[in-house]
C-alpha positions, 0 to 999 in steps of 0.5 A: 500500499502506498502513502497516497492510498493510505491517506486516501483511505483515512480521509474517506473513512474507508469502512474496512480500513481498520480490519485491513492488514495492509492498511494497519501495517502501513500505519505502523511502519510508515513514519510519515503517515503516522505523523500525518495522521497525528496532525490530521487528528489534531486538526480535526480536534481544533475544527470540531471544537469550532464547528460543533456548537451546542444548541440553545437550552431553550431549543427543545422546549421551542421545538416541542411547543411547535405543533401546538403553536401551528395548530393554534395558528390554524385554529385562529386564522380567519378566512380571507373574505372575513379579513378583507378591509372595509370600504372607506367612508366618505372623506376617507382615503382610498389609498388601502383599496388602491394598493389592494387593486394594484396588488391584485392586478400585479398578482394576476399579471405575474400569474399569466406571465408565469403560465405563459413562460411555462407554455413557452418553455414547454413548447421550446423543449418539445420542439427540441425533443420532438422534431416531428412536432412541427410536421404534426402541428402543420397537419392539424389544420387539415385534420380539424374543421376550419371553423374549429381552427378559426375559433382557436385563433379567435381564443388565442387573439382574445387571450393576448388582448386580455393580457395586454389589457391587464398590463395596461390596467396595471400600469394605469394603477401604478401611475395613479398610485404614484400621482396620488402619493405626490404632494400637490404642486409636484409634477 
C-alpha cells in the first residue's frame, strides 16, 4: 500500500480500513503517515471544537411547542373574505383599496406571465425533443374543421388582448398610485 492510498482511505473513512492488514501495517511502519495522521487528528480536534456548537437550552422546549403553536395558529386564522378591509367612508382615503387593486392586478399579471413562460418553455423543449412535432402541427389544420381552427385563433387573439389590457390596467393603476402619493404642486 502506498502513502497516497493509505491517506486517501484515511480521509475517505473507508469502512474496512481498520480490519485491513495492509492498511494497519502501513500505519505502524510508515513514520510519515503516522505523523500525518497525528496532524490530521489534531486538526480535526480544533475544527470540531469550532464547528460543533451546542444548541440553545430553550431549543428543545421551543421545538416541543411547535406543533401546538401551529395548530393554534390554524385554529385562529380567519378566512380571507372575513379579513378583507372595509370600504372607506366618505372623506376617507382610498389608498388602501388602491394598493389592494394594484396588488391584485400585479398578482394576476405575474400569474399570467408565469403560465405564458411555462407554456413557452414547454413548447421550446418539445420542439427540441420532438422534431416531428412541427410536421404534426402543420397537419392539424387539415385534420380539424376550419371552423374549429378559426375559433381557436379567436380564443388565442382574445387571450393576448386580455393580457395586454391587464398590463395596461396595471400600469395605469401604478401611475395613479404614484400621482396620489405626490404632494400637490409636484409634477
